[in-house]
C-alpha positions in Angstrom: -15.1 4.2 19.7 -12.8 2.9 17.0 -11.5 2.6 13.3 -12.0 4.3 10.7 -13.2 2.3 6.9 -14.4 2.9 3.9 -14.1 2.2 0.1 -13.6 4.1 -3.2 -13.9 3.1 -6.6 -11.8 4.2 -9.7 -13.7 3.6 -12.6 -11.1 4.1 -15.2 -8.6 2.2 -13.5 -11.2 -0.3 -13.3 -10.1 -0.8 -9.5 -11.9 -1.1 -6.5 -9.9 0.0 -3.1 -11.2 -0.8 0.5 -9.3 1.0 3.5 -9.3 0.7 7.3 -7.4 2.7 10.0 -8.0 0.5 13.1 -7.6 1.9 16.6 -7.0 0.3 19.9 -5.7 1.3 23.5 -1.8 0.4 23.9 -1.6 -3.2 24.6 -5.3 -4.4 23.9 -3.9 -5.3 20.1 -4.0 -8.4 18.8 -3.5 -9.6 15.4 -3.9 -12.4 13.8 -4.1 -13.6 10.2 -6.6 -15.8 8.0 -5.6 -17.3 4.5 -7.5 -19.7 3.3 -8.1 -21.4 -0.3 -10.6 -18.8 -1.1 -10.4 -15.5 1.5 -7.6 -13.6 3.2 -8.4 -11.4 6.3 -7.4 -10.2 9.4 -9.2 -11.6 12.9 -11.0 -8.7 15.1 -11.0 -8.6 18.4 -14.7 -8.8 20.7 -14.7 -5.2 22.3 -17.0 -7.0 24.8 -14.5 -9.9 25.5 -11.5 -8.9 24.0 -11.1 -12.1 22.5 -10.0 -12.9 18.5 -13.5 -13.0 16.8 -14.2 -13.2 12.9 -12.6 -10.7 10.5 -12.0 -7.4 10.9 -10.9 -6.8 7.5 -11.0 -9.1 4.4 -11.4 -9.9 0.5 -12.6 -13.2 -1.2 -11.6 -14.9 -4.4 -14.4 -13.0 -6.3 -12.7 -9.4 -5.6 -14.9 -9.1 -2.8 -14.3 -6.8 0.1 -15.5 -6.5 3.5 -15.0 -3.9 6.5 -16.0 -2.8 9.5 -16.4 -0.6 12.3 -17.6 -0.5 16.1 -19.7 1.8 17.8 -21.1 -0.2 20.8 -20.5 -2.9 22.8 -23.3 -5.0 23.8 -23.3 -8.9 25.0 -24.5 -9.6 21.4 -22.5 -11.3 18.8 -19.3 -9.2 17.6 -20.1 -7.6 13.7 -16.6 -9.4 12.6 -18.6 -12.4 12.6 -21.2 -11.5 10.1 -17.9 -10.2 8.1 -15.9 -13.5 8.1 -19.7 -15.2 6.8 -20.1 -12.5 4.0 -16.3 -13.4 2.7 -16.7 -16.4 2.8 -20.3 -16.8 1.4 -21.3 -14.0 -0.6 -20.1 -13.2 -4.3 -20.8 -9.3 -4.4 -21.9 -6.5 -2.3 -25.9 -7.0 -3.2 -25.3 -11.1 -2.3 -23.3 -10.7 1.1 -26.0 -7.3 1.6 -29.3 -10.1 1.1 -27.5 -12.5 3.8 -27.2 -9.9 6.2 -30.4 -8.7 6.0 -31.5 -12.6 6.5 -29.6 -12.4 9.8 -31.1 -9.3 10.9 -34.9 -11.2 10.0 -34.5 -14.1 11.7 -34.0 -12.4 15.0 -30.3 -12.6 15.1 -28.9 -9.8 17.1 -25.3 -8.1 16.9 -23.3 -5.3 19.0 -23.5 -2.1 17.3 -21.3 -1.2 13.7 -21.0 -0.6 10.5 -20.2 -2.8 7.5 -18.5 -1.5 4.5 -19.1 -4.0 1.6 -17.2 -3.0 -1.9 -17.0 -4.9 -5.7 -16.1 -4.7 -8.9 -19.4 -1.9 -9.4 -20.6 -0.6 -6.1 -20.3 -0.5 -2.3 -22.3 -0.2 0.6 -22.6 0.3 4.3 -24.7 -1.7 6.4 -25.2 -0.1 9.7 -25.9 -2.7 12.5 -27.6 -1.9 16.2 -28.9 -4.9 17.6 -31.0 -6.2 14.6 -32.0 -2.9 13.7 -29.9 -2.0 10.4 -29.9 1.0 7.5 -28.6 0.4 4.4 -26.4 3.0 2.3 -25.8 2.4 -1.2 -23.0 3.9 -3.3 -21.3 3.5 -7.0 -17.8 5.9 -6.2 -17.6 6.1 -2.0 -18.6 5.0 1.4 -16.7 6.1 4.6 -17.6 5.3 8.1 -16.3 5.8 11.8 -17.3 4.9 15.6 -20.9 5.9 14.8 -23.9 5.9 12.7 -25.2 8.1 10.3 -28.4 6.5 9.3 -29.9 4.8 12.2 -30.9 7.6 14.8 -28.6 5.8 17.5 -26.7 9.3 17.7 -27.6 10.4 21.8 -26.9 6.7 22.5 -24.1 6.5 20.8 -22.9 10.2 22.8 -23.0 8.4 25.9 -19.7 7.1 27.5 -20.0 3.4 27.8 -18.0 3.4 30.9 -15.9 6.0 33.1 -13.4 5.3 31.4 -14.5 5.5 28.4 -11.6 8.5 26.5 -12.5 8.8 22.9 -16.2 10.6 22.2 -19.1 10.7 19.2 -17.8 14.3 18.6 -14.6 13.3 17.6 -15.7 10.1 15.3 -18.3 12.8 13.7 -14.9 15.2 12.8 -13.4 11.7 11.8 -15.9 11.4 9.2 -16.5 14.5 8.2 -12.5 15.8 7.0 -13.0 11.5 5.5 -15.6 12.9 2.9 -13.6 16.3 3.1 -10.1 14.5 1.5 -12.3 11.3 -0.2 -13.6 13.9 -3.1 -10.2 14.3 -3.3 -9.3 10.7 -4.0 -7.9 9.7 -7.4 -5.9 7.5 -7.0 -3.7 4.5 -4.7 -1.2 7.4 -4.0 -4.5 9.8 -3.0 -5.9 6.9 -0.7 -2.3 6.2 1.4 -2.4 9.8 1.9 -5.8 10.0 3.5 -5.0 7.4 5.6 -1.9 9.5 7.3 -4.1 12.8 7.2 -4.3 14.5 10.6 -6.3 17.6 9.9 -5.2 20.5 11.7 -3.7 18.6 14.1 -2.6 15.2 15.5 -5.4 13.8 17.7 -8.8 11.6 18.3 -10.3 13.5 15.8 -7.7 12.8 13.1 -8.0 10.2 10.4 -4.7 9.1 11.2 -5.7 8.4 15.2 -3.2 9.5 17.9 -3.2 9.2 21.9 -1.7 12.3 24.0 -3.1 10.0 27.5 -3.4 6.8 28.6 -7.0 5.0 28.0 -7.5 6.4 24.2 -6.9 4.7 21.4 -4.7 5.5 18.1 -4.1 3.7 15.2 -1.9 0.5 15.4 -2.8 -0.9 12.0 -3.4 0.8 8.6 -4.7 -1.1 5.5 -5.8 -1.3 1.9 -7.0 -3.7 0.0 -6.5 -3.1 -3.8 -8.2 -5.2 -6.2 -7.4 -4.7 -10.3 -10.4 -5.6 -12.1 -8.3 -5.5 -15.6 -7.6 -8.9 -16.0 -9.5 -10.9 -18.1 -9.8 -13.9 -16.0 -13.1 -13.9 -13.6 -10.3 -13.9 -10.7 -9.5 -10.4 -10.0 -5.8 -9.4 -9.1 -5.6 -8.4 -5.4 -3.0 -6.7 -3.6 -3.1 -6.2 0.2 -1.4 -3.1 2.1 -0.7 -3.1 5.4 1.4 -0.7 8.0 2.1 -1.4 11.4 1.4 2.1 13.9 0.6 5.2 12.7 0.9 5.4 8.9 2.1 8.7 8.5 5.0 7.3 10.4 5.0 4.0 9.4 5.8 2.5 5.4 3.4 0.1 3.7 4.1 -3.9 2.9 2.2 -4.8 -0.3 1.2 -8.5 -0.6 0.0 -10.2 -3.8 -2.9 -12.8 -2.7 -3.7 -16.1 -4.5 -6.7 -17.7 -5.2 -7.3 -20.5 -4.6 -4.4 -20.3 -2.7 -2.6 -23.4 -1.6 0.0 -23.8 1.2 2.9 -22.2 0.4 1.3 -19.0 -1.0 -0.3 -19.2 2.5 2.8 -19.0 4.2 4.6 -16.7 1.8 1.9 -14.3 3.0 1.6 -14.8 6.6 5.6 -14.3 6.7 5.2 -11.1 4.5 2.8 -9.5 6.7 4.5 -10.1 10.0 7.9 -9.1 8.2 
């Protein structure tokens, strides 16, 4: 199981923030930026094949931000493909939900995961297991880690996928519980970054900023924050993509301003900032 993702809305600041601590076993992490005219995102890794596919997190010109978390590998398509399609075609969270439900109702199956969608006035989580789904709406905050909260998949997820698996369902539950404890106190950007750096009682597999203590365990390899400012009169919100390499507790975030529609020079500059 891997990754911690969520979103929070600051009505007084007219700001939406989507965030994700992306976790991986050492040596398995891959990074590739996707930036086109209307959207920006980070390619995801298919947990079944190890190949880059779809998007793990991103934002589009409408100010819709999406991130996903992996729950269980299957032979079906990765949820990263859904994240990319939503960012490509949807204008807001409700539009994205309609699109995902349409895919599932047509019998398309996906690996088990959670999609977090956030726009200017609402956010939601779509839990997915094959073609089953459950939806949580919120006007303020949502969180997910490496398990489902609404779908009744706990027994299946608690069973290890393989004898080599070291991450646990119990760790994922503790992680999201700590996340919800912290997000109640989140009130500005500074507190969002503090949330992603948190260790709770101790550094480990159950901390928001995840740490490994032995071979085969995953740890947070990249931390992302999508900051969307809706105060501008323009229909195009101001977007800043923040990224920290490695554990965010010991790394600094680089702020990358995103512009839509983007031309080649803008895309080149953003990629250079991301990989500097």
